[in-house]
N, C-alpha and C positions, 0 to 999 in steps of 0.2 A: 131356378133351384127346385128340386123336386118336392113335392108336398111331404113324402116321407121323411125327408132330410128336415124339414121345418117342425115337423112333429117331434121328431128326436130332440131337437135343440130345445123345444118347449118343455120337455121332460124334465130336463135338468134345471129348468127354472124355478125359483121358489113359488109356493102356491100364494094366492092372493091373501094378503093380511098376515103371511107367516112372520114377515120382520117385525109387524106391529106387535105379535103377542111376545116377542123376546124383548126382555126389559134388559138395557145394558146399565151395568153398574156406573155409578159416579165415581170419578177419579179422586184419588186422595189430594187434598188441597190444604193450603195454608189456612190457619184458623180452626182447625178440627181437633178434635181430642176423643180418646177411645182407648183400643187396646190393639197392640200390634203382636200378632200371633204367628209362632213359626210353625210349620207342620211337614210332615212326611212327604217325601217327593210323589209328584202326581196325585196328590189328594186334596188338592185346594178346596174342589166343591164340597166334598165330603167334611172336610175341616170345617167350613163356614156352617154347615147344617149343626154339627158338633157343637161348635162355639156358640151358636144361638141357643142350644138346650142348655148348655153350663151357664150362660150368663143370665138367661131368663129365669131358669130354676133357682138360681143363687138370689136373683132380684126379687122373686116371689116369696123366698125364705126369709130374707131380711125384711121385705116389707110386713110380713105376718107377724115377725117378731116385734116390730116396732108397735104395731097396732095392737098385740096382745098386752105388751107393757103399758101402753097408753090406757087401755080398757081397765085393766088391773088397778091402775092409778087413779083414775077419773071417775070410774062406774060402780054401781052397787053389784052385789052377787047377780050374774046372769042367769036368766030362767031358760028354760028348753026351748020355750016358744022363740025368745030371743035369738038363741043359737041358731035355730032354724032358718029364721028370717035373715040373718046375716050370712049364711050360708047359700040362701036363696039369691041374696042380692049380689053376691059374689060371683056365682054361676051366672046370672043374668047380664052382668057387667062383662064378663069374657065372651059371652054367647053372642054379644051385640057387635055390630060393625065397629063402633067406637071403640069397644074393648080390644076387639082385634088389631085395629090402627094402633091402638095406644101400645101394645105389646110390639109391633113392628117398629115402631118410632123409637123405642129404647134403644136399640143396636140395629145398625145397618151396615151391611159389607161394602166397601169401597174398594177400587180397583189400586193395588198398592204397586203395581209395575214391575214385580220381582217375583220368580217361581219360589214355591215352598214358603210364602209370606203372604198373609192376608192382614187387611186393616178392618178392625170393626169400630165404625164410628158410633159415639154414644152420647146420649143426653145426661148421662150420670154425672152429677155435680162434682165429685171427687173420685175420678177413675183409680187413684192410687189407693185409697181407703178401700174401695170396692175390690180392688184385686187383691189386696193384702187379706180381706176377710174371705175371700174364695180359695184362696191357696192355703189359708191357715186352716180352714174347714177341710180341704182335701187331704192335707198331709196329718191333719189330727185323726180323722177316721182311718188313715192307712189304707185307703183304697183309692186308686184312681179311677175317674170316670170318664177318662177319653181314650180313644184309640188312635186317632190322627194328629189332633193337637198336641203340640209337644211343649210349648212354652208361651205363656201370657205376660207381655209388658204393659203396665199402664201409661199410656201416653197422654201427659198433661198439656202438651203443646205441639203445634206444627207450625213450621215457618219455612222461609226461603232457605236454600244451603249456601247463605253469605255469611261471613264471619260475623259482619256488623248486625245482621237481623238476627243470627242465633245469640248472640250476647244481649240484645234488646230483649228479645223473648224470653231467655233465661232470667233475666232480672225480673221479669213479671211473674213468671211461672214457678221460680224457686222461693220467692219472698215468703210464700205461705207457710213453707216448710221449715225456712232457718231463720226467719225475722223474730223477734222478741225474746225476753230474757228466760221463757221457759226452754228455748232451744240453744241456750249457751254451750252446752255440753255435746251437741251433736256432731256427729262424724259422718263421713261421706266417701265415696268412691265414685270415680268417674270413668265410664267406660264409653268407648267410640267404635263404631263400625260403619263401613260404607258398602252400598251396594247399587250396582248399575249407574255409577255416577262418574263425572269427570271433574269434581271438585278439586281446586288447587290448594285449598287450605290443608296444611299438613296436620297429622294427627297430634303431634306435641303442642301446636299452636292452638288448636281447638281445646285441648284438655287444659291448657294453661288458661285460655280465656274463660271456660267455664268455671275454673278454681278461683280466678279473680272475681267473678261475679259472686261466688258463694262469699269469699272473704269480704266483698264490700257490702253484702247484707248483713253478715255476722262475723266480726273478725276472729271471735273465740272458736268458731267450727275449726275443725281440723280433720285432716285425711285419716281414713283407715283402711288398708287394703285388705283385711283379713275379715272382720266382722263389722262393716260400717252400719250405720242407723239407716241411712239412705244410699241408695246405688243409683247415680245419675246416669242413664244410659242416652248416648246421643247417637241416633241411627240416621245416617244420611241416605237416602233413597232418591236415587235420580237428581233432581234438582231442588228436593225438599229436606227438611230435617225434622225428625221426630225426638222429641225432648220427653223421657220417661222418668219417674221417680218411684223406685221400688223399695218399700221398707222391709226390714228384715231379710235381706237379699240373700245372705249366706245360710241363714237358718232354714229357709225355705228353699233350698236348693237351687238358687238362681231363676226361681220361678218356675222351675219344670214342672210341669203338672202330673207327669207320671211318678208314682209313688213306687220305691224299692221295696218290693215285697218278700224279698229274697230272706231266707233265714241265715243265720252265722254258718251253718254247714255248708249251704248252698254257696256261700261266699267263698269259703274255703276252696270248694270245689272249683268256682269259677277262676280262681287265681291259678289253678293248676298245682297245689300242694297236697291237698288231701287226695286226689285222683290223679295219678300219672306221674308227676315231677318226683314224687318221694315213694313211688310204688317201685320197688326193686326186686330183683331175684333174690332168694334166701341165701344165693351162693356170692353174691357181691355184698359190698360192705354197703350197710344201710347209713343212710344220712342222720347224724345227731338229731335226738329228739328235739333240742333247742329251735331247731328250724321249724317244726311243727307249732311250737309255741309262739314262736315269731308270727308265723303265719295267721295264728288266731287273733293275737293281737292286733295285727294289721287289719284283719277283716273286721274285728269289733271297732277299731277306730274308723275304718271306711264306712261302716254302717251308721256311725254319729255325724258322719259328713265333715270330720276333721282332718282326714288325710287322704291320700291317693296312693295305691298300691302300684308299683311297677311290676305287674305280672310276669311280663317277659323275662326281666332280669331274674326275678326270683326262680322261675321255672327253669332256666337254662343253668343258672349256676348251681341249683340243688341237683339237678340231673348229672351235672359233671362231678359234683363231689360224691354222689351215691356210686358212680362208676369207678371214680380214681380212688375213692376212700380217704380223700383229702379234706378234712375239716378246715383247713385253712383257708380254701378258697371260697367259703361261704360267706355271704355277706353280713355285716353286722346290723343290728336292728335299727340303729339311726340312720343307716345309709338306704333302707328300703322304704322309707316314708318322706314323701314330699308336702309341706305343710302347703295348703291353698291360700 
């Protein structure tokens, strides 16, 4: 074989030590807990970096609040020297290798086995409370801090995707949220989704199994499909099952991290009523003003997260009414709103 040909083959071989430098992520496994994150298509790597920033920043913020509250309760008035010493110690901590490793150990990305889906394993004691605090802060500020991350679900347990294993794991994981007299009036919603799996258990069987687990923990708890205290999300990924418990699920827009910053006028424009659908030629019959009022009401309801507007139906019917001059074909207000 010619030497030139051998040289060409070696050209495509990896450099010595190249594979050793590449760190392979750990696979998702039973016994983990953390955060199940959906992201935009093709941006998994960017989403991991963005998720690290979001989670670490919030962790540092919450830790600082707890330390500040503890200092105010147990210490005397701090002096300027004390503040400088504390800042120096904090900077020293994070500049050391131990501090860097501590931050890395908090959150660790693992392979989920699905596109547009990442899993961040965490050492946080209560992922549900942590996610609630994070999403509440984001929505209260009215500013989204993510570009690629779309939704964050707190996973309290991971187990095998078998009905018996799911029921046993759910009994242990959900007891914290539904047991005790203080949780007598708690309501719940069960969500179910499968990805890249061949599980034979049907959706109805699994939802019924989770519901029976909740009832066995606390018979007084009841289902609420509109605004539950807890949303129990069961995500089956390949041969594993992630059980998430999300508090204030409806109020926090189903844990969607993107905050809707549109104004009411922008919402009216988006549904095609203020611009386009009701803009008619002066020679044609204009649509009644009641339609515009209805659209404004729908936009206001949509901004509060209590209703969903059927934009295509309103736009098409309003356009037909404007051209024909027939107010009878216009939809009624109650027909344009679908309660979530």
